[in-house]
N, C-alpha and C positions, 0 to 999 in steps of 0.2 A: 194192281187195282183194289186188290184185298187190303192192302197194305194202307192206302189212303183213306178207306172206310175205316177201319181200326182206329189208327193213329189220331184220325180227323174225331173221332171220339173221344179218346183217352186223354188227347191234348186239351180238349173241352172241360175235363171233367178232373180224374185224380191226378193224373202225371204233369200235367199243364204244359205251355207250350215249350219250355228248356228241358223238364224232364223228358217228354216225349222226344224230342230232338237228340237228346244223350242217348237215349235205348237204342234208336233207330240208326245213327252212327255208329254204335259201338256193335249191334248187328250186322250192319251193312260190312264192317271191316271183318269180323269173325266169317260171317258167309261166304263173303267174295274170297278170301284167301283158303277157305275149306275147298272151295271149288276147284282151285287149282291141283287139289290132291285127290279128285275123284277118280276112283279105280275104275268105274265101268259106269256105262250111259243110265241107268237108273238111279247112281247117287246123284251124277251129275243134273239130271231134272230135277231131283228134290231139293239139292242144294240152291239151283236155279231161281226155284219156285221162293225159295227162304230169303234169297237174297233180293227178288222183286217184292218181296211182302215189305221187306225194311227200307227197300229203296222208294217204296210208294210213300210213305210218311215224312221223308227228308225236307225234300224242296215244300212240302205244306206247311209243316213245322216251322221251318226258317223262315220263310215268307212272312207269316202272320206275326212271328216274335219281331222280326225287323221292322215291320209298317204299323202295328197297334202303338206305338208309343209315339208316333209320330203325328203332328196335326195335321190339320186337312191342307193348308197352305203349300205343304212339302210333302205330301203323303204320296201325290201322284210320281214324284221326281224322285222321291226315296224308294219306292216300288219298283220303278223300272230302272234304276242303277243296279240293282240286285242282280239282274239276267245278264249283265256283261259278264258277271264270271260264269255262268251258264253255257254261254257261247264259247267263251275264254276255254271252258273244260273240253267243248267240243271239239275245238280247233287243237288243242293241246292231244286230245285222245288219237286224232289221225296220226300225229307225229309218233305219241307211243306204241300207236299198233303197227307202224312202220319200222320202228326201233326192235320191236316184240313180238315178229310174226308168229311165235307159238302163243296157243292161246292159253297155255297154263300159266306162262309168264305174264300174260298182258292182265289176266284176271288179280294176281298179285300187284301189279303195277296201278292198275285203274282202284285197287283197295286201299292204299297207302293214305293218300288224301285223307280219307275218312278218320283214320288212326290220328294223323296230322292235327284234325278238326279238334277232336276228341282235347287232345293234350294241348295244344299250341292257342286255340281258339275259343272254346267253350269255357272254359274257368273264368274269362273275362266277361262273359254275356249274362245279364241279369234276365229275371223271369219277367213276363208282362206284367205292368202294374194292373191293366184293365181284369187280366185273369185273377190276380187277386182280388179286386174288387168285388168280381161276380162271385169269388169265392167267399167272400165274408171275411176276407183277412185284410182289415182296414189298417193294421199298425202297419203290416209289410207293405202294402200299397203307397202308404204316406212316408216311409222310411224310403222308399226308390225314388218316389217325386223330390223328396228332399234333395237325393243324391243326383239325382238325372239335373235339378237345378244347379246345384253346386258345381257341377261340371260344366255347364253353361254360363257359368258366372253370376248366376242370380239367385234369389233368396226368396224362399216361400214365408210370406207374413204371417203372422200368428192368427189364428183363427180359420185359418183356411180349410174347407172341409171338402173330401172326396166322397162323392155319394154316387149312386145309380142315378140314371136319368129320372127313374120314375119314381125316386126318394125327393127329388130336388123340389122344396119347397120351404116356404119360409119357417115354419114351426120346427122342420127337421134340422134346419141350419143354425137355429138358435138352440136348437136342443144341443147339438154336436158342439156346438162353439162354447158353450158354458163348461164343459168338460176339461179336464186334464189331458186324457188320453181318447183314443177312438175304439170303443167298444166292438167287438167280433161280433158279425152278423152271420146268420143262417147262411150258406151258402146256396146260391140261385143254379140250378143244373139244367139243361135240356137236352133234346135229343132230336132225331131224325124226325121222329113222331110229334114233336112241340113245332117243327117248321112245316110239317103236313096239314097238323090240325088249323093253324093261323091262315086264313084266307091272302092275308100279305104274304108272307113267306112263301106260302105254298105254290103261288104263281110265279114268283121270283126265281124258286127253285126248280121247278120246271122249266121254264126257258134257259136258267143257266147252264141247267144239263145239257139241253139239246143244242145250244150254241156252242158250249166245251166240245162236246161229241163232233158237230160239224168241223168246227178248227181242228182238232186233233188229227181227224181222218185227212186234212189236208196236209197240215205241218208234218206228221210221221209219212204220210204218202209221199210226198215230195222230196222228203229226205230220203226216203228208201228207192225212190224211182231213179235214182242215178245208175242204178244197175241196166236202166232200158235206155239210157242215154249214148251208151258206147264208147263213154272218154275215160279219161285217168280217173280211178275210183277215189284215191288219196286226195287229188285236185278237188275234184267236186266237194267232196267233205268239207275242206279248208274253206273253199269257196261259198258253201251255204253258210257256215259259222259265221264268215267275216260280213257276209250281208247281212246277218241279223244285228249286229252291232250299231252301224247308223239308225235301224230302224227302231231302237231303244232309244238313240239321241232324241229323233225326231219325234217319236212319240210322245218323250216325256216333255218335250217342248209345247208340244200341240195340245197336251192332254190337260193343263189347268186353261189354255186359252178356248178350246171348243168343247170341253167336255169329255165324259167317257162314254156317253151314247152315239154322238155324231161321229168320233174317231175310230167306236167298234166298227159300225155299218160302214164307213170308210174304207179301214182296211181290209174287210171281209169282200167288199165288193172289188177293191183294188186287185187283192190276190185271185177273187174270180175270173176277173176280165182278161188278165194273163196266163190264167189256167186254159181259157178258151181258144187265147190265140194258140199258146203252144199246142194245144189239139190239131190246129190245121196245119200246123208246120210238118212237112217231111222229115225222114228218119236219115237223109243221107246229104253229102256235100256240104254246103254252106248251111242248111236249113237244119242239119243236126245242131251245130253251134247257135244258132237263133234260138232254137228250142231249149238248150242249155241256159241261155241267156233268160229266156222267159221263164225256167224255173227257179232260177236265182232270184228273180223279181218277185217271184209267188211267196218265197222264202222269206225275203224282205219285209213284203205287206204281211204275210202270216205271222211273223215272228213278232212283230208288234200286237197284232190282234192276240195272240196264244198268251204274252205276257200281261198285256191290259187286261185279258179277262180274269188273271188272278187278282188285281188291285180291285176292279169292278167288281166281282163277286163277293171279296170280302167286305166292300163296302155296302153290299147291298143286305147282309144280314146284322144281326146285333151278335155282341161278344160272345153270349150264353150259348150261341149255337154256330158262331163263326167258322171254327174249324170244321164241326161239324157240313154246313150246307157246302164250305170250298171242298171237303173230303168227297161228298158227292159230286161235284162237278169235275173233281180230279178222276176220280170213276168211270166218269164216261168219256172224258179224256183218253182214259186207258182201254177204254173198251174201243175208242175209235183206232187208236194206236194199234189194238189185236186185229181187228179188220182191216186195216191199210192195207197189209201186205198182200191180201188175197184180192186186192184192187191193183196193186203194183203188177202182179205176175201175169196179169190180162195182157200186158203188154201193148206197143203200139201208140195209137193219141185216145186210146179210150180210158187211162187213166185221168188223164188230163181233163176229160169230158166230165169225168165223176169229179172229180176236185173242184172245177169250175161250179158244178151244180150243188155242190155242200157249202161253197164260199156264198154263193147268191141266197140259199135259203138261210144259212146263219145271219147273214145281213138282214133279211125280213125278220125273222125272230126278234133282232135286238132293237127293232121299232116298238114292241110293247114293254121294254124295260124302263124303269124311271132313270132320273140323270142323276146322279149322286155326287157328283162337282160342287165343292164348296159345304156339303151336309155332314151333320156329326157322324163319328161312329157312336151307334147306340149301343146300349149293355143289353138290354134285355126286349124282349117280345113287345112288352106291356109299354114299355118306354118308346119303342118305335114306333107302336100305333098313335102312342099321344104327340109324338113328335110329326108324323107324316100326318096328321089331321084325321086321322081314323078311316082313310081311304083304302078301301081294298083293291086289290091288283096292280097295286103301285109300289 
């Protein structure tokens, strides 16, 4: 939770998306391996806190870096595709935990992917051109855009100008087109204070935080609730992870057909319905299996929602504060993850009842969010206000 807020701010400001991702992966690997060497409980506790701090920024920075350069027509599919790796990791973790029952060995094994990512993958990843743009580094942004165009078999015509949405006007374009190069501009910065100060982004932030919190309680709660199902723990974890994958495919297919808002409401209420059904099932005999199936169906629906919210939240805010806002939403999701175990330990049918209520309320709140399908990713808060017609609360 702390890491998501910290690296959400750093990735919007000095470090950038790639810089922040490099730092969190490095810290994740170091703290994870050191945890395996912890000589006592308090050392272990501190190292777990530090590992959680670094882990909180991994998914946040990686997701935005992967989706910001993608156009609106393919952003939904590209965004949902990233989560196949998340579910594959959970399924693999179940197998790794079975092979390495010792917690010390397991911490080392689960830290190796961060090291491999730093060495094998990260050197071939470019910084986000949108981040370069809002930081006033026009030359770097244009160079990267030419590289992207070339890799796609395209060519940027002479005179093409990369500009902030609030600067797009004829005089600016003509002025820049007459120049041989692109002068660096003053960096535009933003913080959570700027998000709260603007009526448009403030309402969006409150709703995004609340919906992410509700969704997280259900998602993590159902994942942990396998202990109450009295079935094979390893099998349940694998089934839950496998159940997520078709959810990504279906959500990706429907995302550009029905839009972000209807799909968010639909998946939340789908999960709420099967949570309520699981609440009515007994805990013995065939009903135990039926309850487990209800749990898998809830994970199926909630996985689509949880990952869709990443795309939805990122599209609701401009580049200058995108990671800050997404960091706040992620922090609320982690708060939901913190509270989920307290619901799970109640046992019996009560956790399903609580999860059903959270899904239903989350769906109601989503009604007040605007649709972002085929809408541009704005660069600045001013540009977003102009693009949205100055309407507050949407």
